VOPA-246919 format. One record per atom (N, C-alpha, C): residue in three letters; z, y, x. Coordinates in steps of 0.02 Angstrom, whole numbers, plus 50000, padded with zeros to 5 digits. Example, Ala and Ser with C-alpha at 12.3 -4.5 7.8 and 13.67 -1.06 7.14 Angstrom:
2
ALA503904971650660
ALA503904977550615
ALA503904983550660
SER503544988850642
SER503574994750684
SER503945000250645
***
This chain:
440
MET495514896849905
MET495604894749831
MET495394898849755
VAL494934896649721
VAL494754901549672
VAL495154899849609
CYS495364905049582
CYS495794904749505
CYS495544909649482
ALA495144908249409
ALA494914911049357
ALA494494915949387
GLY493894914649430
GLY493534917149460
GLY493774922649513
ARG494544923549528
ARG494834926949572
ARG494914922949633
PHE495184926649706
PHE495294922649743
PHE496134923749765
SER496404917949775
SER497094917749807
SER497264915149882
PHE497594918249918
PHE497374917550006
PHE497814913050013
LEU497774908050074
LEU498374905750096
LEU498554908950157
ILE499224909850188
ILE499344912350238
ILE499254905450288
LYS499094907250343
LYS498994903950413
LYS499484905250450
LEU500044902850445
LEU500614903550501
LEU500644899750559
ARG500884902250626
ARG500934899250679
ARG501794896050675
PRO501744890450719
PRO502354887550720
PRO502814891550742
GLN502594895950813
GLN503134898850851
GLN503714904250801
SER504294906250804
SER504694910150768
SER504294917650769
ARG504084919750814
ARG503774925650828
ARG503344929850770
LEU503174924350739
LEU502844927950678
LEU503194931050628
PHE503834927650606
PHE504294928950587
PHE504644937150593
CYS504964939950550
CYS505174947450587
CYS505764945350623
ALA505884950050666
ALA506404947950724
ALA507084948350690
SER507234952050620
SER507714951550612
SER507784948450511
THR508234947550486
THR508354945950428
THR508694948050396
THR508594949550308
THR509284953850278
THR509534947550265
ARG510114950850220
ARG510644946350190
ARG510374942150139
HIS509754944150121
HIS509444940450062
HIS508884935450076
GLY508604936750142
GLY508204930650167
GLY507764933150225
THR507354926950248
THR506824928950286
THR506214932850271
ILE506004937450305
ILE505574941250302
ILE505004938350335
ILE504294937250304
ILE503654936050334
ILE502984940450314
PRO502534941350362
PRO501994945550371
PRO501514939450301
PHE501224945650256
PHE500774939550224
PHE500114942350243
ARG499734938150274
ARG498994940050289
ARG498384937950255
LEU497924942850280
LEU497094941650252
LEU497054935450286
SER496684929850253
SER496614923350281
SER495664924450259
ASP495484920850303
ASP494704918950305
ASP494584916250232
ILE494154920050203
ILE493954920950146
ILE493224917950136
GLY492844915650195
GLY492214914250201
GLY491574918850192
GLU491154917050165
GLU490564921250172
GLU490404926550212
GLY490614924850277
GLY490484928250331
GLY490844935550326
ILE491214936350270
ILE491864941950267
ILE492244941450340
ARG492344947850377
ARG492754947550427
ARG493144954750399
GLU493014959050365
GLU493404964350363
GLU493284968650278
VAL493794970250249
VAL493944971850189
VAL494214979750180
THR494284983250126
THR494274989850105
THR494904988550084
LEU495564991850076
LEU496034989750037
LEU495814995749969
LYS495724994249916
LYS495604997549840
LYS496094999549803
GLU496634994449805
GLU497284997449750
GLU497814992349768
TRP498174994749756
TRP498874990749761
TRP499234988449703
PHE499394983249693
PHE499804981149620
PHE500434981949639
VAL500714981849706
VAL501404980649707
VAL501744989149760
LYS502274989549765
LYS502694993749799
LYS503234990449839
PRO503604993149884
PRO504054989249922
PRO504664990349872
GLY505024984449878
GLY505744983449824
GLY505434978749752
ASP504724978449748
ASP504524974849693
ASP504714968649702
LYS505014963849655
LYS504774957149658
LYS504244954749646
VAL504074949549677
VAL503394942949656
VAL503484937949639
ALA503114934649622
ALA503174927649602
ALA502384925049632
GLN502334918049638
GLN501764914049641
GLN501174916249598
PHE500624920049632
PHE499964920349586
PHE500134928449552
ASN500674930249588
ASN500724936949542
ASN500064942149580
GLU499734946349570
GLU499274950049585
GLU499594955749654
ILE499204956449704
ILE499564959049769
ILE499254966149776
CYS498514964749790
CYS498174970649785
CYS497394968649771
GLU497004973749767
GLU496254972949751
GLU495814975749835
VAL495474971749849
VAL495204971649919
VAL494384972649906
GLN493954976149944
GLN493204977149932
GLN492774975249995
SER492524970149980
SER492094968550053
SER491504971050037
ASP490934969750099
ASP490294972650091
ASP489994968250047
LYS490284963650013
LYS490054958049948
LYS490284958649886
ALA490794958849877
ALA491204959149808
ALA491884962249817
SER492174962249752
SER492994964049759
SER493144958349748
VAL494024957649762
VAL494244951649767
VAL495004955249749
THR495454949949690
THR496144951649690
THR496534946449731
ILE496864949549775
ILE497354944949810
ILE498134943049782
THR498154936749773
THR498894935249744
THR499374932049791
SER499894932849760
SER500604929449811
SER500484921349801
ARG500624919049877
ARG500934913149854
ARG501634909949865
TYR501844914549875
TYR502694912949858
TYR503014917749819
ASP503684916549812
ASP504154920849776
ASP504614924849797
GLY504654931349811
GLY505194935249858
GLY505104942549839
HIS505244948549902
HIS505404955249868
HIS504724957649937
VAL504424962249896
VAL503994964949945
VAL504264970849988
THR504464969750057
THR504784974950100
THR504324980250121
LYS503674979050126
LYS503274984450166
LYS502494982650149
LEU502174990750140
LEU501404989350141
LEU501144991550200
HIS500654986650222
HIS500364987950292
HIS499934993250295
TYR499464994950242
TYR498754998650229
TYR498915003050178
LYS498625008250181
LYS498515014150132
LYS497845011750091
VAL497755014850030
VAL497075014050002
VAL496465016550028
ASN496015012550044
ASN495415015550077
ASN495345013850156
GLU495945010150176
GLU496045009550247
GLU495535001350253
VAL495465000150305
VAL495194994450326
VAL495654987550354
ALA495634982050333
ALA496184976150361
ALA495574971150372
LEU495714968950426
LEU495374963850465
LEU495704958050450
VAL495234952050450
VAL495384945750442
VAL496034944050480
GLY496614940150460
GLY497164939050509
GLY497824944150513
ASP497484949550479
ASP498084957950489
ASP498524955150395
ALA499114957550441
ALA499654956050393
ALA499444962550339
LEU499534960250259
LEU499414965750219
LEU500004969350201
VAL500474964150172
VAL501264964350138
VAL501774961250187
ASP502434963750188
ASP502934959650215
ASP503314956750138
ILE503534950150147
ILE503714947750100
ILE504364944850109
GLU505124946750095
GLU505684943850107
GLU505694937950052
LEU505844931650081
LEU506034924950046
LEU506664922950056
GLU506974919350010
GLU507474915450004
GLU507624911250053
ASP508064909950092
ASP508154904150142
ASP507694897250122
GLY507664896650064
GLY507414888550035
GLY506774889950045
ASP506484895250017
ASP505714896550021
ASP505524897450084
ALA505864899550137
ALA505704900950214
ALA505684894550243
LYS506074889450218
LYS505934882450252
LYS505194879750238
VAL505314880950170
VAL504444878050140
VAL503824882050178
VAL504004887050195
VAL503244892150227
VAL503394888150297
LYS503884887050344
LYS503864884150388
LYS503424877250392
GLU503704873150342
GLU503484866950325
GLU502754866250323
ASP502514870050274
ASP501774870050256
ASP501454871050350
PHE501554876450369
PHE501354877750419
PHE501174872150478
GLU501914869050478
GLU501814862450529
GLU501404857750500
ALA501254857650448
ALA500774850550431
ALA499974853350448
SER499854860150459
SER499304862250487
SER499104861250538
GLU498314860550540
GLU498154857050623
GLU497804864150649
VAL497714868150622
VAL497474874650651
VAL497884880650668
PRO498204882350722
PRO498634886150748
PRO498374894450725
PHE498764899150704
PHE498524904750665
PHE498364908750753
GLN498594908450789
GLN498264911650867
GLN497634909050881
LEU497334903050868
LEU496524899850904
LEU496194900350843
HIS496314901450786
HIS495744903050741
HIS495364906050760
ASN494654902550772
ASN493964906350782
ASN493784912350752
GLU494014911750684
GLU493774917250630
GLU494084924150648
ILE494754923350664
ILE495214929650690
ILE494974931550767
VAL494994926750792
VAL494924928950869
VAL494234932550885
GLY493674931350827
GLY493004934250837
GLY493114941150822
ASP493464942950764
ASP493494948150747
ASP493904955150811
TYR494444951850831
TYR494944953850861
TYR494934955550932
TYR494384952650967
TYR494484953251032
TYR493794956351059
ASP493744960351123
ASP493204963251130
ASP492674957651174
LYS492224955851179
LYS491794950151215
LYS491894951051286
ASN491824955251322
ASN492024955651399
ASN492854954751410
GLY493314959051384
GLY493754960051406
GLY494364955051373
ARG494034953651314
ARG494484950651258
ARG495174955251249
VAL494994960951223
VAL495554964951219
VAL495624966551146
LEU496334965651132
LEU496414965551068
LEU496324974251020
THR495734974050974
THR495814980150942
THR495294979250876
THR495164982250855
THR494674984450796
THR493964984950808
PRO493484982050754
PRO492884986150745
PRO492724992350774
ALA493074997050752
ALA493075004150760
ALA493135006250815
VAL493775004150858
VAL493765006150916
VAL493245003850964
ARG493074997750961
ARG492624994150990
ARG491904999450984
ARG491685001350918
ARG491205006050919
ARG491145012550955
ILE491805015750960
ILE491845022551003
ILE491875019651051
ALA492065014351101
ALA492045013051156
ALA491425011051182
ALA490945008551143
ALA490215005851169
ALA489855012251165
GLU489955017551126
GLU489715023551116
GLU489785028851173
ASN490355027551207
ASN490465031251257
ASN490415027551331
ASN490125022151334
ASN490295016651383
ASN490825014551417
VAL491395014051363
VAL492055013851405
VAL492185005351398
LYS492505003851452
LYS492784994651449
LYS493444996551427
LEU493574992251375
LEU494134993451337
LEU494834988251386
LYS494754985351422
LYS495344983951477
LYS495384988851491
LYS495054995051526
LYS495255000451556
LYS495855006251516
VAL495795005551441
VAL496215009551403
VAL496865005751402
PRO497475010451417
PRO497955008651406
PRO498265007851329
ALA498535002051325
ALA498745000551256
ALA499345002351232
THR499385006151168
THR500075006951145
THR500385003651088
GLY499745000151055
GLY499804996551005
GLY500224989751002
LYS500524988450932
LYS500834981350940
LYS500534974950979
ALA500814972851011
ALA500574965551034
ALA499894966451101
GLY499974973951127
GLY499634975251171
GLY498834977351126
ARG498864980151071
ARG498314982051046
ARG497984988751056
VAL497424988251085
VAL497044998151096
VAL497025000451009
LEU497285005551019
LEU497275009650946
LEU496895014950953
LYS496545018550894
LYS496025023750907
LYS496365028350939
GLU497075030850935
GLU497255035250968
GLU497345034451046
ASP497295028251066
ASP497185026751127
ASP496535027651165
ILE496115026551140
ILE495485027951143
ILE495205034151165
LEU495395038651103
LEU495295047251110
LEU495675048151157
ALA496215047251185
ALA496455049251215
ALA496475048451288
PHE496075041851314
PHE495695040451356
PHE494955044051374
LEU494795046551320
LEU493985048951333
LEU494445057051351
GLU494895058951305
GLU495125066551326
GLU495275066651386
LYS495425062451423
LYS495805061651497
LYS495215063851532
GLN494565057951518
GLN494095057151559
GLN493495064351557
LYS493525067551513
LYS493035073251501
LYS493575079451510
GLY494025079251544
GLY494405086151552
GLY494705087651479
ASN494535096051465
ASN494895099151425
ASN494675098951356
HIS494235094151328
HIS493955092751271
HIS494555091451219
SER494625093651171
SER495365092051141
SER495085085251088
THR495585081651066
THR495535075551052
THR495065074550982
LYS495105081950933
LYS494675081250873
LYS493765082750905
SER493705085950959
SER493035086050978
SER492835078450989
ILE493355075651028
ILE493005067451045
ILE492975063650982
ASP493345065050931
ASP493275061250878
ASP492795062250828
ALA492085062650866
ALA491435063250825
ALA491425070150780
VAL491725076150793
VAL491665081750741
VAL491195086650778
GLN491355088350864
GLN490985094050887
GLN490775089850954
VAL490705084850950
VAL490255081051015
VAL489575082950999
PHE489125086051056
PHE488515086251058
PHE488235080051071
GLU487585079251040
GLU487235073351023
GLU486435076551037
ARG486055072851064
ARG485355074351069
ARG484795071351027
ASN484305076050994
ASN483985072950956
ASN483255070850992
ASP482805069450952
ASP482195067450992
ASP481835072251026
LYS481985079151025
LYS481765083551066
LYS482165086251119
ASN482865081151130
ASN483165082551189
ASN483505088251164
GLU483645091551115
GLU483845098251113
GLU484595097151076
ASN485095100651109
ASN485875099451100
ASN485995101951010
ILE486225097850972
ILE486415100350916
ILE487275097250890
ALA487475102050868
ALA488245101650881
ALA488475096750811
ARG488905094050813
ARG488955087050759
ARG489465090550713
ASN489655096150715
ASN490055100150674
ASN489615102850603
ASP488825100350607
ASP488515103550570
ASP488145096350535
VAL488455091450543
VAL488495085850522
VAL488975080150478
GLU488805078250427
GLU489435074850410
GLU489135066250431
VAL489495062950455
VAL489455056550468
VAL489885052650418
VAL489435048950393
VAL489565043350343
VAL489475037250360
THR490025032050361
THR490075024750385
THR489915021250326
LEU489355015750325
LEU489295012750276
LEU489735007950256
LYS490035006450213
LYS490365001450192
LYS490374997850131
GLY490914993950118
GLY490784989750045
GLY490034986850023
TYR489834988849969
TYR489174986549954
TYR488534988749987
GLN488644995150020
GLN488174997350056
GLN487784992550117
ARG488524989050159
ARG488444985950218
ARG488014979150196
HIS488224977750121
HIS487764973050114
HIS487174971650093
MET487084977550062
MET486284979850048
MET485904980450114
TRP486184984550172
TRP485854983750225
TRP485734976950241
LYS486124973050262
LYS486054965350285
LYS485554962150253
THR485434962550158
THR485084959050118
THR484354962550117
MET484334969350124
MET483564973050112
MET483294972550179
THR483674971450249
THR483344969550305
THR482974962650300
GLN483274958150283
GLN482984951850261
GLN482534951350220
SER482554955650166
SER482124956050107
SER481304959050130
LEU481434964450189
LEU480754966850193
LEU480354962050245
SER480704956550282
SER480274952150307
SER479814945850277
ILE479964947550201
ILE479564942650166
ILE478934945850152
PRO478414942150136
PRO477604944750132
PRO477584945550059
HIS477734951550023
HIS477754952349967
HIS477014953349946
PHE476874951149865
PHE476334953449844
PHE476574956449769
ALA476204961449742
ALA476594964449670
ALA475864962049618
TYR476104961449555
TYR475884962749508
TYR475964967149454
SER475654970349433
SER475874976149377
SER475474975449302
ASP475774977049265
ASP475584978249180
ASP475794982649146
GLU475534982449089
GLU475834987849040
GLU476074984448971
CYS476544986748946
CYS476794982748879
CYS476924986548822
ASP476664986548765
ASP476824989048704
ASP477544987248669
ILE478084991548680
ILE478644988548664
ILE478714990748569
THR478424993548544
THR478334997748494
THR478854990948433
LYS478574986148431
LYS478984980748375
LYS479764979348407
LEU479824980848487
LEU480384977548501
LEU480934984248497
LEU480674989448486
LEU481194995148491
LEU481314994948417
ASP480884994148373
ASP481014993148295
ASP481544988548278
LEU481484981148305
LEU482044977048307
LEU482774978848342
ARG482674981248400
ARG483424985448418
ARG483724990648387
ASN483134994848358
ASN483605000048326
ASN483784997548256
ASP483394991948229
ASP483794988848160
ASP484514987848160
VAL484584983648221
VAL485244981448238
VAL485924983148281
LYS485514988048324
LYS485894991148368
LYS486664993948326
ASP486504996548285
ASP487295001448251
ASP487724994648224
PHE487364990048175
PHE487904985048179
PHE488134981448225
LEU487914981248288
LEU488224978148342
LEU488754981648389
LYS488664989248370
LYS489144994748383
LYS489664993548365
SER489594990948286
SER490264992648254
SER490744985048271
GLU490254981248314
GLU490784975648331
GLU490944976148421
GLY490774980948441
GLY490994983448504
GLY490514981248555
ILE489894980148532
ILE489244978148592
ILE488624984048590
SER488444983548649
SER488064989348669
SER487464986148667
LEU486874987148625
LEU486224984048641
LEU485674989048660
THR485474987948737
THR485004991348753
THR484334985248755
LEU483954987148789
LEU483324985048794
LEU483254977548831
MET483754977448883
MET483854973948957
MET483924967248923
PRO484404965848882
PRO484634958148858
PRO483854956048822
PHE483394958848790
PHE482854955848779
PHE482364953548837
PHE482314959648875
PHE481934958348945
PHE482214950948977
VAL482844951448978
VAL483164945349010
VAL483004938148976
LYS483014937648909
LYS482974932448882
LYS482114930448867
ALA481694934048882
ALA481004934748869
ALA480974931748951
ALA481124933549010
ALA481124931349076
ALA481304924449070
SER481884920549040
SER482054915449041
SER481604909848999
LYS481314912648935
LYS480874908948887
LYS480204907948917
ALA480004911748982
ALA479544911549023
ALA479544907249075
LEU480204906349098
LEU480274901949143
LEU480344894449118
GLU480324892849050
GLU480284886149033
GLU479624884849053
LYS479174887949048
LYS478514886749047
LYS478294885249130
TYR478534891549182
TYR478614891049251
TYR479054892249296
PRO479364884949274
PRO480044884249313
PRO479994884549389
GLN479494883749419
GLN479274884849494
GLN479354891349528
LEU479614896449493
LEU479674902549496
LEU480414904749483
ASN480944899249468
ASN481574901849452
ASN481944896649515
ALA481824897749582
ALA481884894649642
ALA482234899549705
TRP482504895849744
TRP482564896549799
TRP482174895149867
LEU481974898549915
LEU481624897349958
LEU481994895050024
ASP481844887450050
ASP482354885750096
ASP481764886850153
GLU481714891850195
GLU481134892150261
GLU481264887150306
ASP481894885150323
ASP481864880350387
ASP481484874150371
ASN481604872250303
ASN481274865850274
ASN480674867650242
GLN480414873650239
GLN479774874150204
GLN479824871150125
SER480484871550096
SER480394870550041
SER480694873049987
LEU480494870749922
LEU480974877249854
LEU481444870949814
LYS481884875049801
LYS482584873149775
LYS482354875049704
VAL482154871049655
VAL481964874049584
VAL482564871749540
PHE482774877449507
PHE483404877749467
PHE483314876449384
ARG483734870749360
ARG483614872349283
ARG483834875249241
ARG484494879249273
ARG484794884049227
ARG484464891149263
HIS484534894849223
HIS484114903049230
HIS484764906249234
ASN484904909249311
ASN485514912349319
ASN485014920449322
ILE485014924849298
ILE484544930249297
ILE485024936449323
SER484764938949385
SER485204944749405
SER484834949549391
PHE484984955049402
PHE484884962349377
PHE485174969049417
ALA484834971549456
ALA485084977749490
ALA485464981749460
MET486074982549495
MET486554988249462
MET486874994849524
ALA486664999949490
ALA487005004349554
ALA487735004849515
THR488145006149569
THR488765007349568
THR489055013949619
PRO489745014549590
PRO489955021449654
PRO490135018949695
GLU489895012949736
GLU489805009849811
GLU489395008049837
GLY488705008749782
GLY488075004249829
GLY487675000749762
LEU487324997949792
LEU486854993449733
LEU487244985449741
VAL487024983749696
VAL487294976849686
VAL486834972149643
VAL487034965249645
VAL486534963249600
VAL486904957349575
PRO487464957449526
PRO487564951649488
PRO487014947849440
ASN487364942649411
ASN486824937949376
ASN487414935749309
ILE486814935849266
ILE486864932849201
ILE486814923349218
LYS487424920349193
LYS487364913749215
LYS487064910249137
ASN486644903849160
ASN486394900549111
ASN486104905449054
VAL485634908349053
VAL485304912249007
VAL485014908348943
GLN484574902848980
GLN484214899248935
GLN484614895548859
GLU485484895948884
GLU485894894648826
GLU486284900048775
LEU485884903848810
LEU486164911148773
LEU485674914748739
SER486024917448676
SER485634921348607
SER485604929848652
ILE485384932848621
ILE485284939648638
ILE485844943948618
THR486394941448573
THR486914945348578
THR487484943448636
GLU487304938248646
GLU487764934448697
GLU487714937348756
ILE486964937948783
ILE486874941448835
ILE486924949248841
ALA486984952048783
ALA487164959448777
ALA487944958748798
LYS488284954848764
LYS489084954948798
LYS489184954248866
GLU488894949048897
GLU488884948048954
GLU488594953549010
LEU488234956048985
LEU487804960749011
LEU488364969349016
ASN488684970048950
ASN489054973248936
ASN489794973748997
ARG490014967349005
ARG490574966149048
ARG490454966449113
LEU489734965949160
LEU489454966049208
LEU489514973649215
GLN489344978649170
GLN489154986249183
GLN490004989449173
GLU490464986049147
GLU491074989149148
GLU491354986649220
LEU491244982049248
LEU491594979849314
LEU491204982549369
GLY490644985349369
GLY490124989549405
GLY490264996049412
LYS490494998049360
LYS490715006649354
LYS491485005149392
LYS491655000349415
LYS492395003349446
LYS492334998449511
ALA491604996349544
ALA491394993049595
ALA491844986749599
SER491984983549556
SER492644977549542
SER492264971549541
LEU491624970249541
LEU491244964149526
LEU491554958549590
PRO491804952949556
PRO492004947249610
PRO491464941849625
LEU491644939549669
LEU491024935549697
LEU490594929949643
SER491024926649602
SER490864923949549
SER490264926149525
ASP490234932449506
ASP489774936049464
ASP489154937849514
LEU489184936149577
LEU488674938749618
LEU488284934749640
HIS488654927049658
HIS488314921349670
HIS487874918049632
GLN487444914149657
GLN487174908249625
GLN486474912449572
GLY486274919349577
GLY485644920949555
GLY485124917349576
THR484624916649528
THR484154911549522
THR483424916749533
PHE483374921849488
PHE482994926749465
PHE483054932149462
SER482764937849482
SER482984944649479
SER482434950949427
LEU482794954649387
LEU482484959349369
LEU482934966649369
SER482594972749366
SER482734978149369
SER482384983749326
ASN482804987349311
ASN482704991449253
ASN482684999649278
ILE482125003049316
ILE482175009349345
ILE481985013649290
GLY481885011749231
GLY481755018149187
GLY482365020649145
VAL482975016049170
VAL483635020249144
VAL483715026449170
VAL483395027449252
VAL483465033749269
VAL482995037849268
GLY482395036049229
GLY481755039249226
GLY481105036849246
GLY481295032449299
GLY480825030349322
GLY480155027449287
THR479585029249312
THR479025026349267
THR478665020249316
TYR478635020549379
TYR478275015049414
TYR478755012949477
THR478755006349502
THR479215005449554
THR478904998549585
LYS478794997149666
LYS478674990549692
LYS479534987349700
PRO479684982249667
PRO480264980249682
PRO480214976249746
VAL480954973849779
VAL480924971049843
VAL481254963849819
ILE480974959249829
ILE481284951849820
ILE482044952149847
LEU482454949049809
LEU483214947349846
LEU483224939749862
PRO483174939249931
PRO483194931449955
PRO483924928349947
PRO483864921049927
PRO483424917049946
PRO482874915249884
GLN482944922749836
GLN482424919649769
GLN481784923349783
ILE481324922049752
ILE480594921549771
ILE480234926649722
VAL480574928849675
VAL480224931949622
VAL480784939849593
ILE480484946749586
ILE480904949649540
ILE480444954649501
GLY480734956849435
GLY480114961449413
GLY480564967949404
ALA480194973649391
ALA480464979649375
ALA480134983649306
PHE480544986749278
PHE480204990049201
PHE480364997649221
GLY479905001849197
GLY480025007849200
GLY480165011949128
LYS480255018949118
LYS480475021649046
LYS479965020148999
VAL480285020648940
VAL479585019448873
VAL479425026548876
GLN478675026348860
GLN478285033048850
GLN477855032048800
LYS477945037348752
LYS477515037648691
LYS476725040348712
VAL476235036148688
VAL475675036848723
VAL475105036248665
PRO474545038448682
PRO473975036848616
PRO473585032148640
ARG473605025948593
ARG473295018948611
ARG472685019248552
PHE472295014148556
PHE471715012748513
PHE471915003648472
ASP472055006048404
ASP472174997348386
ASP471404993048368
PHE471494989048348
PHE471044984048353
PHE470334985848320
GLU470494990848262
GLU469894993048235
GLU469675001548268
GLY470075001648324
GLY469705007348354
GLY469975014548334
ASN470745013348298
ASN470915019548275
ASN471435022048321
THR471515027248342
THR472085031348403
THR472745030848356
ILE473235028548393
ILE473955024748375
ILE474355028248429
THR475025028348432
THR475505030648465
THR475885023848471
ALA475955021948528
ALA476175016148568
ALA476775017448606
ASN477255012748606
ASN477805014048649
ASN477665009448706
ILE477535013448767
ILE477255007748818
ILE477815008648878
ILE477845002448915
ILE478395002648990
ILE477664998249016
PHE477955001349089
PHE477574997349143
PHE478024993649182
VAL477904985949195
VAL478124982549222
VAL477624979649293
SER478364978649342
SER477844975149403
SER478294970549417
TRP478004965249458
TRP478374957449481
TRP478104959049553
ALA478714957349612
ALA478564956049663
ALA478654947949683
ALA478234945449712
ALA478214938849736
ALA478244936549788
ASP478444930749822
ASP478394930149889
ASP477764925449896
HIS477394927649927
HIS476644925449945
HIS476684918949987
ARG477024917650011
ARG477164911750046
ARG477134904149999
VAL477324906649934
VAL477564899349896
VAL477294901849825
VAL477194907749814
VAL476864913149731
VAL476094913349746
ASP475724911349695
ASP474934913149706
ASP474984918649635
GLY474444923249654
GLY474324928949605
GLY474164926849524
VAL473664918749525
VAL473624916649463
VAL474284916149417
THR474674910749457
THR475294909449430
THR475754915149408
MET475654920049438
MET476274927449422
MET475924931349371
ALA475144931249352
ALA474954933949309
ALA474884931149238
GLN474974922849247
GLN475164921049190
GLN475814919649168
PHE476394919549203
PHE476884921649198
PHE477114927749152
SER476714934749193
SER477014939349158
SER476624939749081
ASN476084937149061
ASN475784937349003
ASN476084935248957
LEU476484928648980
LEU476974925448924
LEU477634928948919
TRP477884931648969
TRP478454935848965
TRP478334943348935
LYS477534945548932
LYS477434951348885
LYS477294949448811
HIS476964944548813
HIS477044940948742
HIS477704940848698
TYR478244938648739
TYR478964937748708
TYR479224945648698
VAL478974950248740
VAL479134956948739
VAL479064961648661
GLU478284960048681
GLU477784962848624
GLU478044960648538
ASN478004953048559
ASN478284948448474
ASN479044948348481
PRO479554950948487
PRO480154950248491
PRO480524945348451
SER480054943348374
SER480444940348342
SER480244931048366
HIS479914929748412
HIS479744924248441
HIS480224922848493
LEU480704926748514
LEU481314926248557
LEU481854924848504
LEU481974923348454
LEU482294922248401
LEU482044915048371
VAL481544911748379
VAL481454904848354
VAL481584898648397
***
C-alpha cells in the first residue's frame, strides 16, 4: 500500500498460534511485525534507521524504521496500535522478506483483529513463494540466508550437512564457520571468515587476503550492477556537439541571487532539463521505452526527465515528473528536493520510477567529455561537460571569449537513427544558446 510516496507494509500471518509469542504479558499478546513482500523483485533490505525503541508506544501509520533496498529507500509504518517490545535488527544489518523487524505488544482486542485479518487471507505465510525463494537452499531446502549460502557455495559445502543452531533449524553464519573450522583442522574462525584465507590469482600465486579489503556491493550499488549490465547489451551510438552558453550564464547569474533569497538554488541543470523537454515536443519518439519482446516503442506524452545523481551509497537516477508543465523555477525546486534526498540516500521508489528520458551532468565534477550509457527501457541519454572559456570567432571574424560546454548523446541504434538524434540535438542547442526562448 502506497501512502504519500511511502510504503506501508501489511503483515502476513499464519493461522497457527506458533507465530505469536509463546507467552503474553498482562497487557496483551506479542506479535512479530514482519517485512512483507514489497514487489519490484526486492528480496532483502538494509536497516538504515530506527524511529522507535523498546517500550515506545506506536499507533497505526506511525513510522517504525527506514530500510534501503538496492533500488530505493522505504519507510515502514505500523499497521497496529501497541507497544514495541523488541527490535530484531541493528542499523546496517540486512533483513530478508518475511523476517520479523520488531515485536509489538497488542491489546487483546487488537490481537483478535490480527487473527481475523489473517484468517480472511488465502495465502499462508509459510507457503508464500516470495519468502520460500529467499530462505531455502535450492538443493537441501535448508533454512538460511543468502550470505550463508554464499559462504557455503564458495567452500563447496552442502548446507544440509551443517549442524544448525538457529531458531526453527536455521543455519547461522556461526554454524557454517564452525563447520569449516572443523573441516580444515586448526584454522581459526577468523581465518575462515575471509580475512586470512588464501586465494589464487591469475598466475596461481597465493595471496593473503589480509592484504585485501573485501567490500560487498549493496543498496544502490547492487541495482547499478544489474542495470548497467543490461544497459551494455544495447547497441549504442553517440552524437556530440558543443554549445555556447554565454547568454544562459548571463541569465542565470542575473536571477540566481534573488532565487537564493527564496531558498532556491539555481544551477544550469534546470535549463538543460527544460530545453530537453521543449525539444521532445517536436521529437516525441525519443521520449519512449523500448519493448524488446514485442519490438515496439511506448511513447509518452509526459516528460519525466531522469538525471544521474551520485549518492553516498552509489549512483541513482531519479526523475522530475511532467517537466513539460513546469517552469524553470519549479524544475529547480524539484531538483533541490531530490538532491537533498540523494545526500541522505533516502530517495523513495516514487522518485526513481517512470523516467522517460535521461540527462547527466559530468561537468559538476570537472569532466569535459563522456559517453553516457542508456538507462533501459529508455532509448536516449545526454551528458554535459564543464563550462570552459575558450576563444571563438564571431560572425564578423573577430576573436571573442565564449563559454563552451560539450554535449554527448547516446541513443539505441535499433530504434533511433543518426539524423533524428542530430536534429533533436540542434533544437536542444538552440534553446540552450537562446534561453529567452525557453520562457516564451
